A tleap script that builds the chain and sets N, CA, C and O, in Angstrom:
source leaprc.protein.ff14SB
mol = sequence {
  NMET GLY ARG LEU CYS ARG SER SER SER PRO
  SER PRO SER ARG PRO ARG ARG PRO VAL GLY
  SER TRP GLY ALA ALA LYS ALA ARG ARG VAL
  LEU ALA ALA LEU HIE ARG ILE GLY TRP THR
  LEU LYS ARG GLN SER GLY SER HIE ARG THR
  LEU ALA ARG ASP GLY TRP GLN ASP PHE THR
  PHE ALA PHE HIE ASP ASP GLU GLU ILE GLY
  PRO ARG MET LEU ALA ARG ILE ALA LYS GLN
  THR GLY LEU THR PRO ALA ASP LEU LYS CSER
}
set mol.1.N position { 0.806 -1.185 0.011 }
set mol.1.CA position { -0.001 -0.014 -0.031 }
set mol.1.C position { 0.870 1.231 0.013 }
set mol.1.O position { 1.892 1.266 0.698 }
set mol.2.N position { 0.448 2.266 -0.739 }
set mol.2.CA position { 1.213 3.488 -0.832 }
set mol.2.C position { 1.003 4.365 0.379 }
set mol.2.O position { -0.033 4.298 1.041 }
set mol.3.N position { 1.960 5.159 0.653 }
set mol.3.CA position { 1.858 6.129 1.786 }
set mol.3.C position { 1.308 7.460 1.260 }
set mol.3.O position { 1.618 7.876 0.144 }
set mol.4.N position { 0.502 8.107 2.071 }
set mol.4.CA position { -0.034 9.330 1.719 }
set mol.4.C position { 1.040 10.472 2.108 }
set mol.4.O position { 1.595 10.487 3.207 }
set mol.5.N position { 1.254 11.337 1.192 }
set mol.5.CA position { 2.213 12.425 1.470 }
set mol.5.C position { 1.557 13.696 1.319 }
set mol.5.O position { 0.744 13.860 0.409 }
set mol.6.N position { 1.867 14.682 2.200 }
set mol.6.CA position { 1.383 15.959 2.023 }
set mol.6.C position { 2.113 16.743 0.888 }
set mol.6.O position { 3.328 16.637 0.721 }
set mol.7.N position { 1.384 17.468 0.183 }
set mol.7.CA position { 2.048 18.193 -0.889 }
set mol.7.C position { 2.917 19.346 -0.370 }
set mol.7.O position { 2.537 20.006 0.596 }
set mol.8.N position { 3.992 19.581 -0.949 }
set mol.8.CA position { 4.939 20.593 -0.435 }
set mol.8.C position { 4.639 21.934 -1.159 }
set mol.8.O position { 5.327 22.921 -0.899 }
set mol.9.N position { 3.698 21.987 -1.997 }
set mol.9.CA position { 3.382 23.238 -2.707 }
set mol.9.C position { 2.637 24.174 -1.746 }
set mol.9.O position { 1.841 23.712 -0.929 }
set mol.10.N position { 2.885 25.458 -1.836 }
set mol.10.CA position { 2.177 26.440 -1.043 }
set mol.10.C position { 0.657 26.471 -1.263 }
set mol.10.O position { 0.184 26.230 -2.373 }
set mol.11.N position { -0.087 26.763 -0.224 }
set mol.11.CA position { -1.493 26.934 -0.417 }
set mol.11.C position { -1.823 28.230 -1.165 }
set mol.11.O position { -1.061 29.192 -1.068 }
set mol.12.N position { -2.940 28.284 -1.911 }
set mol.12.CA position { -3.161 29.494 -2.685 }
set mol.12.C position { -3.498 30.711 -1.843 }
set mol.12.O position { -3.378 31.836 -2.327 }
set mol.13.N position { -3.925 30.518 -0.568 }
set mol.13.CA position { -4.246 31.646 0.248 }
set mol.13.C position { -3.029 32.241 0.989 }
set mol.13.O position { -3.061 33.385 1.443 }
set mol.14.N position { -1.944 31.422 1.100 }
set mol.14.CA position { -0.786 31.880 1.818 }
set mol.14.C position { 0.443 31.446 1.127 }
set mol.14.O position { 0.885 30.310 1.304 }
set mol.15.N position { 1.047 32.346 0.305 }
set mol.15.CA position { 2.256 31.930 -0.410 }
set mol.15.C position { 3.445 31.645 0.529 }
set mol.15.O position { 3.630 32.272 1.572 }
set mol.16.N position { 4.215 30.678 0.093 }
set mol.16.CA position { 5.331 30.262 0.975 }
set mol.16.C position { 6.484 31.208 0.640 }
set mol.16.O position { 6.709 31.529 -0.528 }
set mol.17.N position { 7.204 31.646 1.650 }
set mol.17.CA position { 8.320 32.531 1.509 }
set mol.17.C position { 9.589 31.717 1.853 }
set mol.17.O position { 9.602 31.008 2.859 }
set mol.18.N position { 10.581 31.806 1.087 }
set mol.18.CA position { 11.843 31.173 1.422 }
set mol.18.C position { 12.524 31.855 2.648 }
set mol.18.O position { 12.436 33.073 2.804 }
set mol.19.N position { 13.161 31.105 3.463 }
set mol.19.CA position { 13.834 31.642 4.614 }
set mol.19.C position { 14.841 32.676 4.278 }
set mol.19.O position { 15.177 33.541 5.086 }
set mol.20.N position { 15.358 32.572 2.984 }
set mol.20.CA position { 16.399 33.536 2.531 }
set mol.20.C position { 15.891 34.924 2.406 }
set mol.20.O position { 16.713 35.839 2.378 }
set mol.21.N position { 14.601 35.181 2.328 }
set mol.21.CA position { 14.091 36.484 2.180 }
set mol.21.C position { 14.077 37.196 3.499 }
set mol.21.O position { 13.780 38.390 3.536 }
set mol.22.N position { 14.377 36.540 4.565 }
set mol.22.CA position { 14.339 37.195 5.902 }
set mol.22.C position { 15.827 37.394 6.335 }
set mol.22.O position { 16.699 36.563 6.081 }
set mol.23.N position { 16.051 38.578 7.020 }
set mol.23.CA position { 17.335 38.764 7.647 }
set mol.23.C position { 17.128 38.660 9.206 }
set mol.23.O position { 16.040 38.290 9.647 }
set mol.24.N position { 18.051 38.950 9.942 }
set mol.24.CA position { 17.848 38.930 11.423 }
set mol.24.C position { 17.376 40.296 11.859 }
set mol.24.O position { 17.662 41.310 11.224 }
set mol.25.N position { 16.628 40.298 12.982 }
set mol.25.CA position { 16.015 41.575 13.528 }
set mol.25.C position { 15.978 41.493 15.020 }
set mol.25.O position { 15.893 40.422 15.621 }
set mol.26.N position { 16.044 42.641 15.583 }
set mol.26.CA position { 15.841 42.693 17.068 }
set mol.26.C position { 14.319 42.465 17.358 }
set mol.26.O position { 13.443 42.788 16.556 }
set mol.27.N position { 14.077 41.881 18.575 }
set mol.27.CA position { 12.733 41.560 18.915 }
set mol.27.C position { 11.872 42.864 19.056 }
set mol.27.O position { 10.676 42.869 18.765 }
set mol.28.N position { 12.525 43.947 19.507 }
set mol.28.CA position { 11.759 45.189 19.652 }
set mol.28.C position { 11.276 45.628 18.318 }
set mol.28.O position { 10.155 46.129 18.231 }
set mol.29.N position { 12.039 45.479 17.262 }
set mol.29.CA position { 11.626 45.891 15.953 }
set mol.29.C position { 10.517 45.000 15.328 }
set mol.29.O position { 9.632 45.471 14.613 }
set mol.30.N position { 10.617 43.715 15.633 }
set mol.30.CA position { 9.605 42.744 15.200 }
set mol.30.C position { 8.257 43.105 15.877 }
set mol.30.O position { 7.207 43.183 15.239 }
set mol.31.N position { 8.353 43.316 17.180 }
set mol.31.CA position { 7.088 43.624 17.936 }
set mol.31.C position { 6.477 44.920 17.360 }
set mol.31.O position { 5.267 44.957 17.136 }
set mol.32.N position { 7.261 45.975 17.115 }
set mol.32.CA position { 6.769 47.179 16.624 }
set mol.32.C position { 6.120 46.964 15.272 }
set mol.32.O position { 5.083 47.571 15.004 }
set mol.33.N position { 6.692 46.107 14.384 }
set mol.33.CA position { 6.035 45.778 13.087 }
set mol.33.C position { 4.744 45.068 13.239 }
set mol.33.O position { 3.799 45.297 12.485 }
set mol.34.N position { 4.695 44.227 14.182 }
set mol.34.CA position { 3.428 43.436 14.480 }
set mol.34.C position { 2.328 44.444 14.949 }
set mol.34.O position { 1.164 44.312 14.569 }
set mol.35.N position { 2.706 45.423 15.756 }
set mol.35.CA position { 1.755 46.425 16.195 }
set mol.35.C position { 1.266 47.267 15.017 }
set mol.35.O position { 0.090 47.625 14.949 }
set mol.36.N position { 2.170 47.580 14.096 }
set mol.36.CA position { 1.805 48.335 12.910 }
set mol.36.C position { 0.812 47.662 11.960 }
set mol.36.O position { -0.031 48.301 11.330 }
set mol.37.N position { 0.960 46.334 11.892 }
set mol.37.CA position { 0.017 45.577 11.036 }
set mol.37.C position { -1.256 45.147 11.735 }
set mol.37.O position { -2.028 44.360 11.188 }
set mol.38.N position { -1.492 45.664 12.967 }
set mol.38.CA position { -2.810 45.398 13.610 }
set mol.38.C position { -2.857 44.542 14.782 }
set mol.38.O position { -3.941 44.367 15.337 }
set mol.39.N position { -1.737 43.956 15.247 }
set mol.39.CA position { -1.678 43.159 16.488 }
set mol.39.C position { -1.702 44.014 17.644 }
set mol.39.O position { -1.058 45.063 17.637 }
set mol.40.N position { -2.418 43.646 18.681 }
set mol.40.CA position { -2.490 44.456 19.929 }
set mol.40.C position { -2.136 43.540 21.110 }
set mol.40.O position { -2.325 42.324 21.065 }
set mol.41.N position { -1.651 44.134 22.092 }
set mol.41.CA position { -1.235 43.421 23.388 }
set mol.41.C position { -2.497 43.064 24.149 }
set mol.41.O position { -3.274 43.918 24.573 }
set mol.42.N position { -2.661 41.749 24.300 }
set mol.42.CA position { -3.841 41.190 25.096 }
set mol.42.C position { -3.465 41.043 26.521 }
set mol.42.O position { -4.224 41.450 27.401 }
set mol.43.N position { -2.272 40.453 26.806 }
set mol.43.CA position { -1.838 40.315 28.144 }
set mol.43.C position { -0.264 40.004 28.120 }
set mol.43.O position { 0.327 39.586 27.125 }
set mol.44.N position { 0.297 40.259 29.303 }
set mol.44.CA position { 1.723 40.049 29.370 }
set mol.44.C position { 2.103 39.435 30.703 }
set mol.44.O position { 1.569 39.821 31.742 }
set mol.45.N position { 3.014 38.488 30.679 }
set mol.45.CA position { 3.588 37.883 31.904 }
set mol.45.C position { 5.029 37.730 31.718 }
set mol.45.O position { 5.490 36.791 31.070 }
set mol.46.N position { 5.785 38.667 32.291 }
set mol.46.CA position { 7.262 38.700 32.122 }
set mol.46.C position { 7.538 39.115 30.668 }
set mol.46.O position { 7.017 40.107 30.157 }
set mol.47.N position { 8.383 38.300 30.040 }
set mol.47.CA position { 8.729 38.604 28.571 }
set mol.47.C position { 7.751 37.927 27.645 }
set mol.47.O position { 7.906 38.090 26.434 }
set mol.48.N position { 6.777 37.197 28.083 }
set mol.48.CA position { 5.812 36.542 27.247 }
set mol.48.C position { 4.645 37.468 26.994 }
set mol.48.O position { 3.914 37.773 27.936 }
set mol.49.N position { 4.432 37.920 25.806 }
set mol.49.CA position { 3.386 38.816 25.466 }
set mol.49.C position { 2.382 38.060 24.546 }
set mol.49.O position { 2.779 37.454 23.551 }
set mol.50.N position { 1.113 38.111 24.895 }
set mol.50.CA position { 0.123 37.443 24.049 }
set mol.50.C position { -0.520 38.525 23.237 }
set mol.50.O position { -1.105 39.454 23.794 }
set mol.51.N position { -0.427 38.428 21.936 }
set mol.51.CA position { -0.899 39.423 20.965 }
set mol.51.C position { -2.255 38.867 20.317 }
set mol.51.O position { -2.414 37.665 20.100 }
set mol.52.N position { -3.153 39.772 20.045 }
set mol.52.CA position { -4.457 39.443 19.402 }
set mol.52.C position { -4.725 40.313 18.213 }
set mol.52.O position { -4.362 41.488 18.162 }
set mol.53.N position { -5.367 39.701 17.266 }
set mol.53.CA position { -5.817 40.408 16.006 }
set mol.53.C position { -7.033 39.683 15.491 }
set mol.53.O position { -7.074 38.453 15.469 }
set mol.54.N position { -8.036 40.457 15.070 }
set mol.54.CA position { -9.231 39.904 14.549 }
set mol.54.C position { -8.985 39.014 13.449 }
set mol.54.O position { -8.190 39.375 12.581 }
set mol.55.N position { -9.591 37.837 13.363 }
set mol.55.CA position { -9.426 36.923 12.324 }
set mol.55.C position { -8.268 35.995 12.384 }
set mol.55.O position { -8.070 35.127 11.534 }
set mol.56.N position { -7.463 36.221 13.481 }
set mol.56.CA position { -6.216 35.364 13.657 }
set mol.56.C position { -6.312 34.734 15.077 }
set mol.56.O position { -6.991 35.242 15.970 }
set mol.57.N position { -5.596 33.608 15.225 }
set mol.57.CA position { -5.412 33.040 16.498 }
set mol.57.C position { -4.445 33.924 17.292 }
set mol.57.O position { -3.591 34.590 16.705 }
set mol.58.N position { -4.578 33.933 18.643 }
set mol.58.CA position { -3.631 34.700 19.511 }
set mol.58.C position { -2.260 34.169 19.269 }
set mol.58.O position { -2.070 32.989 18.974 }
set mol.59.N position { -1.298 35.053 19.398 }
set mol.59.CA position { 0.106 34.689 19.157 }
set mol.59.C position { 0.885 35.081 20.368 }
set mol.59.O position { 0.795 36.230 20.803 }
set mol.60.N position { 1.666 34.159 20.952 }
set mol.60.CA position { 2.591 34.456 22.023 }
set mol.60.C position { 3.952 34.882 21.516 }
set mol.60.O position { 4.604 34.121 20.802 }
set mol.61.N position { 4.376 36.014 21.847 }
set mol.61.CA position { 5.631 36.630 21.470 }
set mol.61.C position { 6.582 36.541 22.719 }
set mol.61.O position { 6.451 37.355 23.633 }
set mol.62.N position { 7.501 35.593 22.761 }
set mol.62.CA position { 8.294 35.328 23.952 }
set mol.62.C position { 9.755 35.710 23.770 }
set mol.62.O position { 10.658 34.883 23.898 }
set mol.63.N position { 9.947 36.913 23.486 }
set mol.63.CA position { 11.356 37.385 23.264 }
set mol.63.C position { 11.640 38.640 24.117 }
set mol.63.O position { 10.745 39.458 24.327 }
set mol.64.N position { 12.885 38.790 24.606 }
set mol.64.CA position { 13.263 40.019 25.221 }
set mol.64.C position { 13.525 41.042 24.168 }
set mol.64.O position { 13.894 40.674 23.053 }
set mol.65.N position { 13.355 42.322 24.455 }
set mol.65.CA position { 13.427 43.478 23.508 }
set mol.65.C position { 14.765 43.431 22.692 }
set mol.65.O position { 14.779 43.575 21.469 }
set mol.66.N position { 15.898 43.220 23.455 }
set mol.66.CA position { 17.208 43.250 22.763 }
set mol.66.C position { 17.665 42.019 22.149 }
set mol.66.O position { 18.770 41.956 21.611 }
set mol.67.N position { 16.806 40.964 22.209 }
set mol.67.CA position { 17.156 39.679 21.646 }
set mol.67.C position { 17.123 39.722 20.105 }
set mol.67.O position { 16.218 40.300 19.503 }
set mol.68.N position { 18.112 39.109 19.506 }
set mol.68.CA position { 18.168 39.022 18.027 }
set mol.68.C position { 17.391 37.817 17.585 }
set mol.68.O position { 17.655 36.730 18.100 }
set mol.69.N position { 16.413 37.925 16.634 }
set mol.69.CA position { 15.651 36.893 16.091 }
set mol.69.C position { 16.172 36.580 14.703 }
set mol.69.O position { 16.191 37.444 13.826 }
set mol.70.N position { 16.598 35.329 14.509 }
set mol.70.CA position { 17.120 34.899 13.195 }
set mol.70.C position { 16.040 34.663 12.137 }
set mol.70.O position { 14.841 34.679 12.413 }
set mol.71.N position { 16.549 34.432 10.856 }
set mol.71.CA position { 15.672 34.301 9.734 }
set mol.71.C position { 14.701 33.078 9.876 }
set mol.71.O position { 13.544 33.188 9.470 }
set mol.72.N position { 15.130 31.961 10.421 }
set mol.72.CA position { 14.183 30.833 10.521 }
set mol.72.C position { 13.039 31.125 11.438 }
set mol.72.O position { 11.886 30.832 11.122 }
set mol.73.N position { 13.371 31.745 12.660 }
set mol.73.CA position { 12.326 32.109 13.564 }
set mol.73.C position { 11.434 33.170 13.027 }
set mol.73.O position { 10.229 33.152 13.278 }
set mol.74.N position { 12.001 34.126 12.272 }
set mol.74.CA position { 11.149 35.179 11.689 }
set mol.74.C position { 10.174 34.608 10.657 }
set mol.74.O position { 9.034 35.059 10.541 }
set mol.75.N position { 10.650 33.603 9.910 }
set mol.75.CA position { 9.713 32.924 8.926 }
set mol.75.C position { 8.582 32.205 9.718 }
set mol.75.O position { 7.426 32.183 9.295 }
set mol.76.N position { 8.934 31.659 10.800 }
set mol.76.CA position { 7.847 30.986 11.630 }
set mol.76.C position { 6.814 31.992 12.247 }
set mol.76.O position { 5.607 31.751 12.285 }
set mol.77.N position { 7.354 33.065 12.695 }
set mol.77.CA position { 6.502 34.131 13.181 }
set mol.77.C position { 5.582 34.720 12.113 }
set mol.77.O position { 4.426 35.050 12.375 }
set mol.78.N position { 6.133 34.841 10.893 }
set mol.78.CA position { 5.452 35.367 9.785 }
set mol.78.C position { 4.296 34.404 9.347 }
set mol.78.O position { 3.215 34.858 8.972 }
set mol.79.N position { 4.541 33.136 9.403 }
set mol.79.CA position { 3.536 32.207 9.066 }
set mol.79.C position { 2.329 32.297 10.006 }
set mol.79.O position { 1.204 32.088 9.552 }
set mol.80.N position { 2.513 32.596 11.283 }
set mol.80.CA position { 1.464 32.625 12.257 }
set mol.80.C position { 0.842 34.027 12.400 }
set mol.80.O position { -0.208 34.189 13.023 }
set mol.81.N position { 1.553 35.105 11.771 }
set mol.81.CA position { 0.979 36.473 12.103 }
set mol.81.C position { 0.753 37.282 10.770 }
set mol.81.O position { 0.133 38.345 10.800 }
set mol.82.N position { 1.244 36.786 9.649 }
set mol.82.CA position { 1.036 37.511 8.393 }
set mol.82.C position { 2.148 38.642 8.233 }
set mol.82.O position { 2.002 39.513 7.375 }
set mol.83.N position { 3.185 38.620 9.013 }
set mol.83.CA position { 4.252 39.551 8.956 }
set mol.83.C position { 5.036 39.314 7.577 }
set mol.83.O position { 5.252 38.180 7.150 }
set mol.84.N position { 5.412 40.390 6.970 }
set mol.84.CA position { 6.276 40.274 5.717 }
set mol.84.C position { 7.566 40.923 5.946 }
set mol.84.O position { 7.707 41.696 6.893 }
set mol.85.N position { 8.554 40.644 5.101 }
set mol.85.CA position { 9.915 41.333 5.258 }
set mol.85.C position { 9.752 42.815 5.131 }
set mol.85.O position { 10.444 43.592 5.789 }
set mol.86.N position { 8.783 43.226 4.236 }
set mol.86.CA position { 8.582 44.703 4.029 }
set mol.86.C position { 8.067 45.434 5.320 }
set mol.86.O position { 8.339 46.609 5.567 }
set mol.87.N position { 7.308 44.638 6.110 }
set mol.87.CA position { 6.829 45.272 7.400 }
set mol.87.C position { 7.934 45.607 8.339 }
set mol.87.O position { 7.755 46.493 9.174 }
set mol.88.N position { 9.128 44.929 8.262 }
set mol.88.CA position { 10.173 45.268 9.090 }
set mol.88.C position { 10.988 46.442 8.620 }
set mol.88.O position { 11.764 46.999 9.397 }
set mol.89.N position { 10.846 46.824 7.418 }
set mol.89.CA position { 11.692 47.898 6.810 }
set mol.89.C position { 11.198 49.250 7.275 }
set mol.89.O position { 12.020 50.165 7.334 }
set mol.90.N position { 9.957 49.466 7.605 }
set mol.90.CA position { 9.443 50.734 8.019 }
set mol.90.C position { 9.592 50.992 9.483 }
set mol.90.O position { 9.189 52.049 9.967 }
savepdb mol mol.pdb
quit
């Protein structure tokens, strides 16, 4: 019997971005970009901030402000929040 495999092609509603399109960024800058695209602080416990946005699941942002976030983690954050590399530029 054959095994079922998930297709690696991106879904039509969410294009897949290569990790290479992301650089590293400070957590403070990423959080500011998330606020600019509509995420709001729902609650905070220490460095764990829960962000909310209509139409999206809550997102826990668990980084200290001066922490450097690498490209792979930025890609993961983008997948859950809708963040784009252009959002970090402004």
